[in-house]
C-alpha positions, 0 to 999 in steps of 0.5 A: 389645643383643647381635646374636644378639637384634637377629638374633632380633627381627628373624627374628619380625619378619619371620615376622609379616608372611609370616603375615599375607599367607599366612592372608588374615587382615585387616592390623593397622594398625600400625606395629611399632617396635623400638628396638634400643640400640646402644652404649647411645647411639644407637637404630636404628628398625626399622619392620615394616609388614604388606605388602598383597599385590597383588589383595587387598581392602581393609577395607570393600570391596564383594566383590560388585562395584557391579552386585550392589548396584544391583540390590538397590537397585533391584527389592527384591522379587526378593530377597524371598521373597514379593516375587513373591505379595505383588505378585500378591495386591496386584495381585488385591486392586486388581481385587478391588475394582473390579466387573465385569458378567457374564451367567449363563443359567438355566432359564426358569420352564417349564423350557423356556429359558434366560434370561439374568440380570445379575450384578455380582461382583469383578473378578478374574483368571480372571474365567471361573472366577468366573463359573462359580462364581456360575452354580453358585450359581443364580439369584438370588432375585427373578429367577423363574428355574430352577437348572440344575446340581444342588446341591452340584456342584463346579467342580474345574479350567477351562483355556482354550487359545489356540485357544479351547477351553475344558477345565471339569471338575466334580465327579460331582454335576453327574451324579449328582444331575442330574433327568433330561429331555432339555430339562433336560438341555440347560439344564444343558450350554448354560448352562454353555457359553453362559456361558462362551462370552460371553468372546471366549477361548472359542469351545468347551467340553468338560465332564468329569466328575472329568477323565473325559469322559462321553457324556451327564449324563442320556442325551439330550445327547452331551457327549463332544466339545466343544460350541458356542454354542446361542443357539437356547436363549436366550430374554428372559424 
């Protein structure tokens, strides 16, 4: 083999090594060997092995690092879109399997006072909201008590502030369908207020209609400002 061919083969080998190093491709784990004849008898072995550049990641190395891999293993919920929501749903499901007794206030048979009804409901987060929903359902069939909230009234929102103020918004039926009368209006308002203030986190209640403050429900009791519990309206029977 003449010298010109030898040089050409060596040059091609060098170009292959240079291309691998500059393109960042994974090096082929091979050794290119050129057996170059020398006078027909002696053979010279030339080894052309790609050189791994400094700082280059080897095959199979973790590009995220050990810290990231350990984080994925320790907290799989953080790596799932539904992990947090799923955990909260599981918590609510566990709470919902438990029961808690709450006090609801409805009208007495003569409609002049409030009488408590103890009702067992599922224990959930937002127990104040769940309790108000029970109040809207009306008294139990065997309680002999009178409904205080007009049919069709919906609870739109409840927000309990750190200072103990509960802001409660109802649909327009609370006012539009109210039957009137000073005693009836008082029972409606304080059935809501007294029911909510059984919880230590609630000291005062602001009643809204469709998220707006109103002066009264039926012209007798001012509800434009927050109201405190009224134990004087409560009777045992």
